[in-house]
N, C-alpha and C positions, 0 to 999 in steps of 0.2 A: 719857763718863759711864756709870757702871755701871748695869745695869738695876735697876728697883725690883722686889723680890720680897717678897711678903706671906706671913707665916707660914712662911718658908723653903720655900715651895711654889709660890705663884702669881706668875708673872712678868708684869708689866703690859706690854702691847705697844702699844696705842693707845687713845685715847679714842673711843668710838663714840656717846655720847649725853651730854647735859648738861641738868640741870634746876635748879630753885630749891634743892633740898635737897642734891644731890650730882651725881656723874658716874658713868657706866658705862664700863668699860674692857674691851676684849678682852684676855684673858690666857691664858697657857699653864700648865696644871697639870703641873708638872715631875715629879710622882710618877706620874701616869697617862699623861702624854704626850698630853693632849687639850686642845682649846680650850674656854675657859669665859668667862663674863661676870662681872665683879667690879663691884659697886655700892658706892661709897664716899661717906660724908658729906663735905661741904665742910669744909675746915679751920676756917673761921670759925664754923661751926655745931656743931662737935664738942663744945663746952663747954655747949651749951644742953641742959639736962636733958629738956625736953619733946620736943625734936626727936630726941634720942637714944632716948627711949622709943618714939616713933613709928617710928623706923628699926628698932629691935629687934622691935617688934610686927609690922611687915610680914614680917620673916623668920619669926617664930613662926607667924603665920597661914599663910604659904605652906607651911611644913613640915607643917602639920596637914591640908592639903587635898591629897588624892590624886586628881587628874583630869588626863587627858592634855592638856586645853586650858588648864590653869593652869600658868604658868611654874614650873619646879622649882628649889627651893633645894638646893644641894649642900653648902654649908659656911658657917660664920660665923666671924668672928674680929676682932682688933684689930691695927692696925699699931703701930710703935714709938712713935708719938705718941698712943697710946690712941684712935685714930680707928677707929670701927666700919666693918666691910665685910661684904658678903654675896656669896657665890659662887653663881652661878646657871648654868643651862644657857645656852649661847650660841645665840641665835636668828638664823638667816640668812633674811632675807626683807624684807618691807616692811610698813609700817603700813597699816591699812585707810584711814586718812586720806590717805596717799600714793596709794593705789589710786583713791580717789574723785577726788582732784585730777587724776590722770593721765587717767582715763577719763571723768570728768564724771558719768556714771551707770553703775551696774552692773546688768546684766540680771537680772531677777527669778529666773530659774532658776539662775543662777550665784551669786546672793546667798543663796538659801535655805540651802544647806549651812553657810555661814558663820554665819548667824543662829541656826540650830538648834544648832550646836556651842556658840555663846556661851550660849544658853539652857541647854543641858546643863551647861556649866561653872558658870553662876550657880546652878543647882539644887544642885550639889555645894558651892559656897561658902556658900549660904544654909543648907544642912543643918548646917553647922558653926557656925551662929549668927553668920556674918560678912556684912557688907555691904561691897561694893567701894567705893562712895561717889564714884568719879570715872571711871565708865565713859564712854568716848568713842572715836572712831575711832583716835586717836593711841595708845590703850592696847590696841589689838587688833593683834596681829602675824600677818600671813599668811606662812607659811613657804614656802620654795622647794620643799622635799621633806620629807615627813614623813607617817607614818601618820595623824596628826591635824594637819592643816595650819593650825590656828588656836591662838594662845596669848593669854590675858589676862595683862597685865602691870601694873605700877605699882599695888600695893596700899598705897601710902604713906598714903592718906587713909582706908583701910578701918577699919571699926569693928566691935567685938564687941557684938552686941545685948545690951542690959541692963546693960552696963558703963559706956558713955559715950555722950554724945549726938553726933550728927553735926554739930551746929551749937552755937555759943555765942552769947549775946546780942550782937547787933551784928556777927556774923561769918558769912560764907558760905564754906564750904569746898568746893572743887570747881570745875568749869568752868560758868559761868552758862548757856550755851546748852543744856546737857544736864540742867539741874536740874529736878526735879519741883516743881510748885507748892507743895507742903507744905514744901519746903526754903526756898523763897523767902519764904513768909509766916511760917514758924515756928509755924503754927497747930495743927499736929498732930505727935506724936512720929514722926519719920521711921523707916521700916523698910525691909525688903528690896525693897519695891515701888519705891523710888527707882531701883534698878538696872534694873528692868523698864521704867520710864518712859524712862530714858536709852537703853535698847536700842531702844525705839520711835522715839526721835529719830534714832538711828543708822540704823535701817531706812529712815525717811523720807528722810534725807539721801543714803543710798547709792542709793536708787531714783530720786530726783529730781535729785540733784546740788546740792541746796541744803538748808540747815537749815529746819525748819518756822517758826522765829521769826527774823526779821531782826535783825542787830546794829544798834543805834541809837547816835547820838552821845551820847544820854543813857541811861545804864544803867537808870534807872527805867522807861523806856518798854519795854525788853526784859522786865523783871520783870513789868510790867503785862500784856504780851502773854502771857507764860507762865501767869500766874495765871488770866487770863481765857480761856485757850485760843484766843487770837486768831491764827489761822493759816489758810492756804489748804488746803482738803482735797487730799489727795495725788492723787486721780484728776482733780481740776480742774487742778492744776499740771501733771500729766503724764497726759493723757487716755488714752493707750494702756495704762496700767497697769490690769490687770483689777480690777473693783470689789471682788471678794472679798478681794484682797490689800490694796487701799487701805483698805477698811473695817477689816480686822484691825490694820493699822498705826495707823490713826487712833484705834482704841479704846485702844491702849496709851499714847497721849499725851493722853487726856482729862484735863481739869483736876481733876475729882473722882476721887480715887483709888479710891473705892468702885465706880466704873464701869469700872476697868481690871482686867486679869487679876491675881489676887492671889498667883500663884506662877509661878516660872519654868517649872515642868512644865506648868501650864495654858496659859501663853503659847505654849510650844513646840507644844502640841497644836493650839491655835487657828490658829497660823500654818501649820503643816503641812497642816491641813485647808483653809485658805484658798488655799494654793498649789495643792493638789490640785483644788479646785473650779475654779480658773482654767484648768485643762487640759481641762475638759469642753466 
């Protein structure tokens, strides 16, 4: 069987990831002689106008954001069947989700650089008026070797503030365990603070090895716990975690968003200070 080559340039080698919207392939850029990643829509979704717009929007958003911790888009195009594809840098490493599953818990001093880098990336994303909308450990890649060893990926659910809502009536977009209470209730217009809340959940999970809210047989119970902030304090679940760190993480996941840090820059500063205090 002859190889599949997109745009007379990108030779698909192997599938490396698959999701609801599409698949990601390792490919070779025949012009430059380098390895790249190619994300393609599923054939059965290619004719769906809304999904095509979401796919193109992700590419446009990523091309507008210049930050070393945000995955880079190199090219976009369509195949012979008019199926959209996006060419991105190829990331070699593992997800933060895989690291947590393997290690159980990540030591606070090793986790801090990861969290601060994510906060820096979110500051750059939010400065462009963009909300990631689906921040979770599976969308954080830890690279084997790089000047910036963290990449945020999968902006497929991202939204441009002021142009469209993150939720529609009766629909929740994202991963429930990382959703801020205002996304669950629909009681307030969601903004960039939902990403900061999700980062707080990630920090709790990485430090303790468990998410702050347990998955239940009935989804309604999970939603209730999130809205009410019904969780075990981090320093109660893991007593050896310094209180300054535990308090900073718990503040990021308070149910009332007015009580949480209101910017990625502020959250970064608070967490850096909390980790510094823990060394005294």
